[in-house]
C-alpha positions as CSV (number, residue, x, y, z in Angstrom):
1,M,19.9,-21.9,32.2
2,R,19.1,-20.3,28.9
3,K,21.2,-17.2,29.8
4,T,24.2,-19.3,30.7
5,A,23.9,-21.3,27.4
6,T,23.5,-18.1,25.5
7,R,26.7,-16.6,27.0
8,L,28.6,-19.7,26.1
9,R,27.4,-19.8,22.5
10,L,28.0,-16.1,22.1
11,A,31.5,-16.5,23.5
12,G,32.2,-19.1,20.9
13,A,30.9,-16.9,18.1
14,L,32.9,-13.9,19.3
15,A,36.0,-16.0,19.7
16,A,35.6,-17.3,16.1
17,A,35.3,-13.8,14.8
18,L,38.4,-12.6,16.8
19,M,40.4,-15.6,15.7
20,L,39.6,-14.9,12.0
21,G,40.2,-11.2,12.4
22,G,43.9,-11.6,11.6
23,I,43.6,-13.9,8.5
24,A,42.1,-13.4,5.1
25,T,38.3,-13.5,5.2
26,G,37.4,-11.9,1.9
27,P,36.0,-13.5,-1.2
28,T,39.2,-15.2,-2.3
29,A,39.7,-16.8,1.0
30,Q,36.1,-17.9,1.2
31,A,36.2,-19.4,-2.3
32,D,39.3,-21.3,-1.3
33,E,37.5,-22.5,1.9
34,R,34.6,-23.7,-0.2
35,H,36.8,-26.2,-1.9
36,G,38.8,-27.0,1.2
37,K,38.2,-26.9,4.9
38,E,35.1,-24.7,5.2
39,R,31.7,-25.0,3.6
40,T,29.6,-21.9,2.7
41,L,26.3,-21.0,4.4
42,A,24.6,-22.2,1.3
43,D,26.4,-25.6,1.5
44,L,25.4,-26.0,5.1
45,A,21.8,-25.0,4.5
46,Q,21.5,-27.5,1.6
47,R,22.3,-30.3,4.0
48,H,19.1,-29.4,5.8
49,G,17.1,-29.1,2.5
50,R,17.1,-25.3,2.7
51,Y,18.5,-22.5,0.7
52,F,20.5,-19.6,2.1
53,G,20.4,-16.4,0.0
54,S,20.9,-12.7,-0.2
55,A,19.2,-9.8,-1.9
56,T,21.2,-7.6,-4.2
57,D,20.7,-4.6,-6.4
58,N,22.1,-3.5,-9.8
59,P,24.4,-0.6,-8.8
60,E,26.3,-2.9,-6.4
61,L,27.3,-5.3,-9.2
62,V,30.2,-3.1,-10.3
63,D,31.9,-4.0,-6.9
64,E,33.9,-7.0,-7.8
65,P,34.9,-8.2,-4.3
66,Y,31.2,-7.9,-3.2
67,K,30.0,-9.7,-6.4
68,A,32.5,-12.5,-5.9
69,L,31.3,-13.2,-2.4
70,L,27.7,-12.9,-3.4
71,G,28.3,-15.6,-6.0
72,S,30.3,-18.0,-3.8
73,E,28.5,-17.9,-0.4
74,F,24.8,-18.0,-1.4
75,D,22.6,-20.3,-3.5
76,Q,19.7,-17.8,-4.0
77,I,19.3,-14.2,-4.9
78,T,16.4,-11.7,-4.6
79,P,16.5,-8.5,-6.7
80,G,16.1,-5.7,-4.3
81,N,14.5,-3.3,-6.7
82,G,14.9,-4.4,-10.3
83,M,11.6,-6.3,-10.6
84,K,9.4,-3.7,-8.9
85,W,6.7,-2.0,-10.9
86,Y,8.4,1.4,-11.3
87,A,11.4,-0.4,-12.9
88,T,9.6,-2.9,-15.0
89,E,6.7,-0.8,-16.4
90,P,7.9,2.8,-16.2
91,Q,5.3,3.9,-18.8
92,Q,1.9,2.2,-19.2
93,G,2.2,-0.8,-21.4
94,V,6.0,-0.2,-22.0
95,F,8.0,-2.9,-20.2
96,D,11.7,-2.8,-19.3
97,F,13.1,-6.0,-17.7
98,S,16.7,-5.1,-18.1
99,Q,17.5,-4.7,-14.4
100,G,15.9,-7.9,-13.3
101,D,17.5,-9.7,-16.3
102,E,20.9,-8.6,-15.2
103,I,20.4,-10.2,-11.8
104,V,18.8,-13.4,-13.3
105,N,21.8,-13.8,-15.6
106,L,24.2,-13.4,-12.8
107,A,22.3,-16.0,-10.8
108,R,22.4,-18.4,-13.7
109,A,26.1,-18.0,-14.1
110,N,26.6,-18.8,-10.4
111,R,24.0,-21.6,-10.4
112,Q,21.8,-19.7,-8.0
113,K,18.0,-19.6,-8.0
114,V,16.0,-16.4,-8.0
115,R,13.1,-15.2,-6.0
116,G,10.9,-12.7,-7.9
117,H,10.1,-9.6,-5.9
118,T,7.5,-8.1,-6.1
119,L,4.4,-7.9,-8.4
120,V,1.9,-5.9,-6.4
121,W,3.0,-3.4,-3.7
122,H,1.7,0.0,-2.6
123,S,5.1,1.6,-2.8
124,Q,7.6,2.3,-5.7
125,L,4.8,2.6,-8.2
126,P,5.3,4.6,-11.4
127,E,3.8,8.1,-11.5
128,W,1.4,7.1,-14.4
129,L,-0.2,4.7,-12.0
130,T,-0.4,6.8,-8.9
131,G,-1.1,10.2,-10.6
132,R,-4.7,9.6,-11.7
133,E,-8.0,8.1,-10.6
134,W,-8.9,4.6,-11.9
135,T,-12.3,2.9,-12.3
136,A,-12.3,-0.6,-11.0
137,P,-12.5,-2.2,-14.5
138,E,-9.6,0.0,-15.7
139,L,-7.3,-0.8,-12.8
140,R,-8.2,-4.5,-12.9
141,A,-7.1,-4.7,-16.5
142,V,-3.9,-2.7,-15.7
143,L,-3.0,-5.0,-12.8
144,K,-3.7,-8.2,-14.7
145,K,-1.6,-7.1,-17.7
146,H,1.3,-6.1,-15.5
147,I,1.4,-9.3,-13.4
148,Q,1.0,-11.6,-16.4
149,A,3.6,-9.8,-18.6
150,E,6.2,-9.9,-15.8
151,V,5.5,-13.5,-14.7
152,R,5.6,-14.7,-18.3
153,H,8.9,-12.9,-18.9
154,Y,10.5,-14.7,-16.0
155,R,8.7,-18.0,-16.4
156,G,11.2,-20.8,-15.7
157,K,13.8,-18.3,-14.4
158,V,12.4,-17.7,-10.9
159,F,11.4,-20.4,-8.4
160,A,9.0,-18.2,-6.4
161,W,7.2,-14.8,-6.5
162,D,6.3,-12.4,-3.8
163,V,3.0,-11.7,-5.5
164,V,1.4,-9.3,-3.0
165,N,3.7,-7.4,-0.7
166,E,2.6,-5.7,2.6
167,A,-1.1,-5.9,2.2
168,F,-2.0,-5.3,5.9
169,N,-1.6,-2.7,8.6
170,E,-0.2,-3.4,12.0
171,D,-3.6,-3.9,13.5
172,G,-4.6,-6.5,10.9
173,T,-6.8,-4.2,8.8
174,Y,-6.2,-4.0,5.0
175,R,-3.7,-1.4,3.9
176,E,-5.4,1.4,2.0
177,S,-3.4,1.0,-1.2
178,V,-4.7,2.1,-4.6
179,F,-5.5,-1.5,-5.3
180,Y,-7.5,-2.1,-2.1
181,K,-9.4,1.2,-2.4
182,T,-10.3,0.6,-6.0
183,L,-10.8,-3.1,-6.2
184,G,-11.4,-4.2,-2.6
185,P,-9.7,-7.2,-0.9
186,G,-10.4,-9.5,-3.8
187,Y,-7.4,-8.0,-5.7
188,I,-5.2,-10.4,-3.7
189,A,-6.9,-13.6,-4.9
190,D,-7.1,-12.2,-8.4
191,A,-3.3,-11.4,-8.4
192,L,-2.5,-14.9,-7.3
193,R,-4.8,-16.5,-9.9
194,W,-3.3,-14.3,-12.7
195,A,0.2,-15.1,-11.7
196,H,-0.6,-18.8,-11.6
197,Q,-2.1,-18.6,-15.1
198,A,1.1,-17.0,-16.4
199,D,3.4,-19.6,-14.8
200,P,1.6,-22.7,-13.3
201,R,4.9,-24.0,-11.9
202,V,6.2,-21.0,-9.9
203,R,5.6,-20.8,-6.1
204,L,3.4,-17.9,-5.1
205,Y,3.8,-16.0,-1.8
206,L,2.3,-13.2,0.2
207,N,5.1,-11.3,1.9
208,D,5.2,-8.8,4.8
209,Y,7.2,-7.3,7.7
210,N,6.3,-7.6,11.4
211,I,4.5,-10.9,10.9
212,E,7.3,-13.0,12.4
213,G,5.5,-13.4,15.8
214,I,1.9,-14.3,16.4
215,G,-0.2,-11.1,16.6
216,P,-2.9,-9.1,14.9
217,K,-1.0,-8.7,11.6
218,S,0.2,-12.3,11.3
219,D,-3.3,-13.4,12.4
220,A,-4.7,-11.5,9.5
221,Y,-2.5,-13.4,7.1
222,Y,-3.4,-16.6,8.7
223,K,-7.1,-15.9,8.3
224,L,-6.7,-14.8,4.7
225,A,-4.5,-17.7,3.8
226,K,-7.0,-20.1,5.3
227,E,-9.8,-18.5,3.3
228,L,-7.8,-18.5,0.0
229,K,-6.8,-22.1,0.4
230,A,-10.5,-23.0,1.1
231,K,-11.5,-21.3,-2.2
232,G,-8.8,-23.1,-4.2
233,V,-6.8,-19.9,-4.8
234,P,-3.2,-20.8,-5.8
235,L,-1.2,-19.7,-2.7
236,H,1.9,-21.7,-1.8
237,G,3.6,-19.8,0.9
238,I,4.0,-16.9,3.3
239,G,7.1,-14.7,3.3
240,L,8.2,-13.3,6.7
241,Q,10.5,-10.4,6.0
242,A,12.2,-10.4,9.4
243,H,13.4,-6.9,9.4
244,L,14.2,-6.9,13.2
245,A,15.6,-4.3,15.6
246,L,17.3,-5.1,18.9
247,Q,15.5,-2.3,20.7
248,Y,12.1,-3.8,20.0
249,G,12.7,-7.4,21.2
250,Y,12.9,-10.8,19.6
251,P,9.7,-12.4,18.1
252,T,9.7,-15.4,20.5
253,T,6.6,-17.0,18.9
254,L,8.3,-17.2,15.5
255,E,8.6,-21.0,15.4
256,D,5.0,-21.5,16.5
257,N,3.9,-19.0,13.8
258,L,5.9,-20.9,11.1
259,R,4.2,-24.1,12.3
260,R,0.7,-22.8,12.0
261,F,1.2,-21.7,8.4
262,S,2.7,-25.1,7.7
263,R,-0.4,-26.8,9.1
264,L,-2.4,-24.9,6.4
265,G,-0.2,-26.7,3.8
266,L,1.9,-23.6,3.1
267,D,5.6,-23.1,2.8
268,T,7.2,-20.3,4.7
269,A,10.5,-18.4,4.1
270,L,12.4,-15.7,6.0
271,T,12.7,-13.4,3.0
272,E,14.4,-10.1,3.9
273,V,16.4,-10.7,7.1
274,D,18.4,-8.0,8.8
275,I,18.7,-7.1,12.5
276,R,19.5,-3.5,13.0
277,M,20.8,-1.7,16.2
278,Q,21.1,1.8,17.4
279,L,24.6,3.0,16.6
280,P,27.4,2.8,17.6
281,A,27.7,-0.9,17.5
282,T,29.2,-2.5,20.6
283,E,30.5,-5.9,21.4
284,E,27.4,-6.5,23.5
285,K,25.0,-5.4,20.8
286,L,26.8,-7.5,18.2
287,A,26.6,-10.5,20.6
288,Q,22.9,-10.0,21.0
289,Q,22.5,-9.7,17.2
290,A,24.4,-12.9,16.7
291,E,22.1,-14.8,19.1
292,W,19.0,-13.5,17.2
293,Y,20.5,-14.6,13.9
294,R,21.1,-18.0,15.4
295,D,17.5,-18.2,16.8
296,L,16.0,-17.2,13.5
297,T,18.0,-19.9,11.7
298,E,17.2,-22.5,14.2
299,A,13.5,-21.7,14.0
300,C,13.5,-22.2,10.3
301,L,15.4,-25.4,10.6
302,A,12.9,-26.7,13.2
303,V,9.9,-26.4,10.8
304,R,10.0,-28.6,7.8
305,R,8.1,-26.3,5.5
306,C,10.4,-23.3,6.2
307,V,12.2,-23.6,2.9
308,G,15.0,-21.0,3.3
309,I,16.5,-17.8,4.5
310,T,17.4,-14.6,2.6
311,L,19.5,-11.8,4.0
312,W,18.4,-8.3,2.8
313,D,21.8,-8.0,1.2
314,Y,24.6,-9.6,3.2
315,T,26.8,-6.6,4.0
316,D,26.4,-3.4,5.9
317,K,28.1,-1.7,3.0
318,Y,24.9,-1.9,1.0
319,S,22.3,-2.0,3.7
320,W,19.1,0.1,3.3
321,I,18.9,0.7,7.0
322,P,20.9,3.9,7.6
323,A,19.0,5.8,4.9
324,F,15.6,4.8,6.3
325,F,16.4,4.6,10.1
326,P,18.8,7.5,10.9
327,G,21.2,6.5,13.8
328,E,20.7,2.8,13.2
329,G,22.6,0.2,11.2
330,A,25.2,-2.6,11.5
331,A,22.3,-4.9,10.6
332,L,24.0,-7.7,8.6
333,P,26.4,-10.6,9.1
334,W,29.2,-9.0,7.1
335,D,30.5,-5.5,7.9
336,E,31.3,-2.7,5.4
337,Q,34.7,-4.2,4.6
338,L,33.1,-7.6,3.9
339,R,34.5,-9.0,7.1
340,R,32.5,-11.6,8.9
341,K,30.8,-10.5,12.2
342,P,29.7,-12.6,15.2
343,A,26.3,-13.0,13.4
344,Y,27.9,-14.9,10.6
345,F,29.5,-17.5,13.0
346,A,26.2,-17.8,14.9
347,I,24.3,-18.6,11.7
348,R,27.1,-21.0,10.7
349,E,26.9,-22.9,14.0
350,A,23.1,-23.0,13.8
351,L,23.5,-24.7,10.4
352,G,25.8,-27.3,11.8
353,G,29.1,-25.8,10.6
354,R,32.3,-25.4,12.6
């Protein structure tokens, strides 16, 4: 029964994509549709009390057609790189928020909200931090200063922070980052407390990949979240990145996983969504991808405390996938020419649109 229903739904999505293939589907057409016959994904998500967003990055903002669609289709933005440590504190004690500010200002102009990403991560750290040994008191002071300077700078400008990013290995053990090795696992609770001190109103998340389904890695987050909540540590949500790949299978326990975090009193969000495939893309692969996008969207809608979905940029034109996974790509709902793919229509239908 599920396969038959799936085929029917995919046929509808493919038919919609083909029907629109011969008409204007770029930013101008979509802006017209927003005020006429068609609502945007953000409009549709808002009817469910959710946001629907996209990541973006500073070099892309010179692309006016891209920028127009970014501003019209989505109600939330995540800076892909501009708020990371290497960009915001390139020299010790010397802060540069210009890249993040550019995206915040763009979001404000478009009446979009911003998710801060990310305060503490093992990657994309400046050389001054990774190029020497630290004592625990030294690194603790450096970490606290960085977190609080950045959170204070963006106080009132972001609605949530990915405070600690990718803290666990696949087997549920702690990742051996400079922070873990020097400070021990307590650095996570400290980071959350320091961020909360700097902005008591912002929502604080832990964020990671491969935690969409129930398994050792998501179990580690569940256990940690339960412990942090019991200690009164200010943790408000779990971000599930949802970087998926067709060849590895769909996380069928996603909805159950979202629910168990909700039962801890935590929000959840799908924070970095893309669904890559081995190239070349085929009609069959695009159809399967569309079904996965639909299933992800429906899972979030089914769990009240799943607050929103963010694509890790919305178009294949600026996807990070080909550079990091050679031979893979076509991961997003818009193609390199900003044309809508079957995945777009599957998301739209899941949100209740035509």
